[in-house]
N, C-alpha and C positions, 0 to 999 in steps of 0.2 A: 504494499500500500504506500506508495510514493506521494509525496505532498508538499506544504511549505507554511510557513508561521507568517501571520501579518497582523497589522491593526485596522481596526475597523474606522473609516474616516467619517461614513455618515451615508444617508440614502440621497438618491437624485435621480431624475429619469432622461432617458435617452430614447430617440427615435429609432424605431425599427426599419427593416428593409421595406414593410409593407406601410410605411408612414405611420404606425401607430406609436405613442409614447407609451414605454414600458417602462416601469419602476425597477430599481435597481440598487445595489449596494457596492460604493466604492470601498475598496479595499488597499491597503498599501502591504503589497506582500514580498517580503524578502527586501534587500536579497539576505540570504542565511548562510552560516559558515557550519560545515560537517566537523561537529568537536567530539565524536566517538563512532565507531564503525563496530559493529557487533557480528559474529559470523556462529556457526553452526559447531565448530573445533572447539571453541572457548566458552561461549554463552549458550549453545543447544539451538539458536535461531539467529535467522539473519535480521539486521535491523541498523539504521542508521539516525544518530541522535542530531538534529539541527539546534542551533541557537539563533536567536533574534533579540536586537534593540539593543542598543549599549548602556552598560552598567558601570557605575562610578567604581573605580578601583580600591578606593578605601571603603566601601560598603561590601566588598566581596571577600568572603571567608577566604583564609588562605590555601585549605584544601581546595576549593572551589576555583581559586585562581590559578593553580596548579594543572588543574583539569584543563582549561583555556589556554595556560602557556603551551602546553603539548600539541594543541592545535594550533599553536603560532596565531592566535589572535587574540583582539581584546576582550574585557570581561563582558558578557550579555545578559540580558535581564530574563529572557524565555528560552526555556528549554524541552523539546519535544522530541519524542523517539517516533520513530514511522518504522514499522516493520515490512520486511520484504522489498525495502526501497530499492536496493542491489539489483534488483529483478532488470529493471529498465535502466539504471545507470551504473552497472557492472564494471566499466572500465573506468568511469570519472568519479567514483567514490574514493575520495582520499582525505585523511585528515586536513583541516585548513583550506579546503576548497568550497568557495563560493558557489550556492545555488540560488539561482534567480527565476521569478514567475515565468519569464518567456522558456525556460528550460523544461517547465514541469507541466505547463497549462497551456493551451490554444484556443483561439475562439471557436465557438459552435461544441465544447466538449461539455459534460456535465463534472460538478463536483459535489463534496459534502462539505458542509460548513459546522465546526465546533467551537462553543463559545461559552461564556457564562450570562445567564439569562438577568436581567435587570431585577434587583431586589426590590419586593414592594411592601415589607414588613409584614408585621401580623395585620391578616384581614379576615374577613369572615367568609361563611361558605357560598354567599353570592358572587362575590369576586373573586374567591379562590377556586372554586369549582362549577359554576355558574346554576346555581340554586335560583328558583325562582321565587323562594321565598315563603310562608305560610299561604300567602295570599290575600283572602278576602278580609276587608277590615270591619264586615259585622260580625254579628253573634258575639258581642263582647270581646272581641279582641284589642288588644292594647298593645303598639308600638312590636307587632310581631311581622311586618312586612318582609324582614331580611332576616326571621329566624331559622335555624335549622329544621327544626320540627322535630319529630320522634327519631331516636337513635336506636329503638328496639330492646334497651335493657328492662326486662321485666323480669318476673321473681325466677324465671327460667329465660335466658341463660345466666342470668345475674350478674350479667357483665357487658361489655361491651366489646363486640368484635374488633380484633385487629384490624386497621385499615380503612376504618371507618371514614367517610369523608366529615371532615368539622372544620372548623378554624383553625388558623395554625401560620406560620410563616409562609411567605409565597416568594417565589422567585429567587436568584441567586444560585442557581443550581446548572450543572453541566447540560447544555441543549445540544441536538445533532440535529439540523436540518440538511436532507438528503436532496439528491438530484435538481441542484440549482445550476442554471445553464449559464455557461461563461458568455457573456455579450462581447466584452471587448479587454482586450490584453496591450497595454502601454509599458513594454519591456524598458524602456529609456527613464521611465520614471518611478519603476516598480510598482504599478498601478493596475488591478484586475476591477472589473466591473461583473457581477453575477444578478442575475435576476431575483426580485423578490426580496425579502427581508433576511438579516442574518440577525442571530442572536448576541445579544450585550448592547453596551451602551457605546456610544463613541469614545475611541481611542483605548477602547479593550483589544485585548488580544483575540486573536481567531486563528485557529486552526484548519485549513483547506487540505484536505482528502481528494484522490480519484477514486 
């Protein structure tokens, strides 16, 4: 599974070949540096570790700094491992090599975007799970419009089942959106435009996989 690390710039729209306006997400993808190469002999599987984003040297642990020094690169902020990356880049995979977005993705291809969704704090069941609330305001109900209703705990089973959809913290989780089409790649500026929305806030890290 080959891919690249990037940063979400925001959303915009472009005109497609048919003249329609298409909503898309602008991502600054790469350049990424190969900081570690795994193989079946030493690790049991093949993988490539990519690093992206500059990090202050004084805020980098010494062990991590030595890891980057071995790859002959500066400290990086985001590190992601891509399994089976060597299948397509067998001859080009080596420590310290830069991977650009133009080498991984082409216009018209489809990719998967992985990011951390926006955190929404503690929310009720209507916002968190899309409940409709108790409903009617008649029959003596008061302030029940957005209540969860019964949760099924009676004398039997005398408990609440695990996984019951209730109020709680929403967002802030790892989300994967699949089959996003690559509308345009701008290699000289390390930019890629993909259809639709990508999880995460602006300036958040995004992992793009083939």
